[in-house]
C-alpha positions in Angstrom: -11.6 -11.8 -6.8 -12.6 -8.5 -5.3 -15.9 -10.1 -4.2 -14.0 -12.7 -2.2 -12.0 -10.0 -0.5 -15.2 -8.0 0.2 -16.9 -11.1 1.7 -13.9 -11.7 4.0 -13.9 -8.1 5.1 -17.6 -8.2 5.9 -17.6 -11.7 7.5 -14.2 -12.0 9.2 -13.1 -8.5 10.0 -13.7 -6.4 13.1 -13.6 -2.7 13.6 -11.7 -1.9 16.8 -12.3 1.2 19.0 -9.6 3.2 17.4 -10.9 2.6 13.9 -8.3 0.0 13.1 -9.6 -3.0 11.2 -8.7 -6.4 12.5 -8.3 -8.9 9.6 -6.3 -11.5 11.4 -8.0 -14.6 9.9 -7.0 -13.7 6.3 -4.5 -10.8 6.2 -2.9 -9.3 9.2 -1.8 -12.5 10.9 -2.9 -15.6 9.0 -2.6 -14.8 5.3 -4.9 -16.2 2.6 -2.0 -16.5 0.1 -4.2 -17.5 -2.9 -6.4 -14.5 -2.3 -3.4 -12.2 -2.1 -2.1 -13.6 -5.3 -5.5 -12.9 -6.9 -5.5 -9.4 -5.5 -2.1 -8.8 -7.1 -3.4 -10.0 -10.4 -6.5 -7.8 -10.2 -4.6 -4.7 -9.3 -1.9 -5.4 -12.0 -4.7 -5.6 -14.6 -5.9 -2.2 -13.6 -2.4 -0.8 -14.4 -2.2 -2.6 -17.7 -0.8 -0.1 -20.2 0.8 2.0 -17.5 4.6 1.9 -17.5 5.7 0.4 -14.1 9.3 -0.6 -13.6 9.2 -1.2 -9.8 6.8 -1.6 -6.9 7.5 0.2 -3.6 5.9 -0.6 -0.2 6.4 -0.2 3.5 6.5 -3.2 5.8 4.8 -5.1 7.1 1.3 -5.5 5.7 2.3 -3.7 2.4 4.6 -6.6 1.6 1.6 -9.0 1.3 0.2 -7.0 -1.7 3.5 -5.8 -3.2 5.0 -9.2 -3.8 2.2 -10.8 -5.9 1.6 -7.4 -7.6 5.3 -7.3 -8.6 5.2 -10.9 -9.8 2.2 -10.2 -12.0 3.8 -7.0 -13.4 7.1 -8.9 -13.8 9.0 -6.1 -12.0 11.1 -6.1 -8.8 9.6 -4.7 -5.6 11.4 -2.7 -3.0 10.4 -2.5 0.7 11.5 0.3 3.0 13.6 -0.5 6.0 13.3 1.0 9.4 16.5 0.2 11.2 19.4 0.5 8.7 20.8 -3.1 8.2 24.5 -3.9 8.1 24.0 -4.6 4.4 23.4 -0.9 3.8 26.7 0.2 5.4 28.7 2.5 3.2 25.7 3.0 0.9 23.6 6.2 0.4 20.1 6.0 1.8 17.0 8.1 1.2 15.0 8.5 4.4 11.7 9.9 5.5 9.8 9.9 8.8 6.2 8.6 8.8 3.6 8.0 11.5 2.2 4.5 11.6 -1.6 4.6 11.5 -1.8 1.3 13.3 0.7 1.9 16.1 0.6 5.8 16.2 4.4 5.7 16.4 6.8 7.5 14.2 8.9 5.3 11.9 11.7 6.0 9.5 11.2 4.6 6.0 14.6 4.1 4.2 15.7 2.8 0.8 19.0 2.7 -0.9 19.3 5.6 -3.3 20.7 3.2 -5.9 17.4 1.1 -5.8 15.7 3.7 -7.9 16.9 5.7 -10.9 15.4 8.6 -12.9 14.2 6.0 -15.5 12.0 4.2 -13.0 8.2 4.5 -12.8 7.2 3.2 -9.4 3.8 1.9 -8.3 3.3 2.6 -4.6 1.5 -0.3 -2.8 0.1 -0.7 0.7 -2.6 -2.6 2.5 -5.0 0.3 3.4 -5.5 3.9 2.3 -6.5 5.8 5.4 -4.7 9.1 6.1 -2.6 8.8 3.0 0.5 9.6 5.0 2.4 6.4 4.3 1.7 6.5 0.6 2.7 10.1 0.2 5.9 9.5 2.2 6.7 6.5 -0.1 6.1 8.8 -3.1 8.5 11.3 -1.6 11.2 8.6 -1.5 10.5 7.9 -5.1 10.8 11.6 -6.2 13.8 12.1 -4.0 15.6 9.5 -6.1 14.6 11.3 -9.3 12.1 8.5 -10.3 8.4 8.9 -11.3 5.4 7.8 -9.4 3.3 5.5 -11.7 0.3 5.3 -9.3 -1.0 4.1 -6.0 -2.6 0.7 -5.1 -4.2 -0.7 -2.0 -6.4 -3.6 -0.9 -8.8 -1.4 1.1 -9.7 2.3 1.2 -11.3 3.9 4.2 -13.3 6.4 2.1 -14.4 8.3 5.2 -10.8 9.3 5.9 -8.7 11.9 4.0 -6.2 9.5 2.4 -7.4 9.7 -1.3 -7.7 13.5 -1.1 -4.3 13.8 0.5 -2.7 11.7 -2.3 -4.6 13.6 -5.0 -3.5 16.9 -3.4 0.2 16.0 -3.4 0.1 14.0 -6.7 -2.6 15.5 -8.9 -3.8 13.2 -11.7 -2.1 10.2 -10.1 -4.0 6.9 -10.6 -5.3 5.4 -7.3 -6.7 1.9 -7.3 -8.1 0.0 -4.4 -10.1 -3.2 -4.4 -12.6 -2.6 -1.6 -13.9 0.7 -0.2 -15.1 1.1 3.3 -17.7 3.9 3.3 -18.3 4.4 7.1 -16.1 4.4 10.1 -16.8 3.0 13.6 -19.7 0.8 12.5 -20.0 -2.9 11.8 -18.9 -3.9 8.3 -21.9 -4.8 6.1 -22.9 -5.2 2.4 -24.2 -1.6 2.6 -20.9 0.0 3.7 -18.3 -2.2 2.1 -18.2 -1.6 -1.6 -16.2 -2.7 -4.6 
């Protein structure tokens, strides 16, 4: 499965001027649903034997991994909300501000406090590990609710950016799994710089 994702990244992706990776033919716009299911199965197998009670992600692209991952782990998944919906009225929320790597805008990530309890072990899922900021913000939501972070999972990791080291700094010993590693920034994606 990871080889299929790697091949699509190499053949169908484009690195934009700002370092953003355009994957519109299989992920960021049109979604290869079978591949996403298989990615969820692959990552879930990497967390076999790890206690996971819930998966947490941020919209929008994180949902595409979190849903099949949660199905395979047989646990619920939670996605943060930006604007507080009417259904949250009268409920206690836990909120944190994060900066979107894609849009460079600040966004508020919110969950209902009741969505997590101290008995929960939460797997944080997102599409790409770049700066690590979104994942560490999601982890802060988890710990603010008294729950435990079970680990971090992503489809891609930009190994040339500080995301992994930032996560490791804030969560020493945490398990971090990604399916494909991009080794260089600002260059065409090739078999030499897109690794499993």
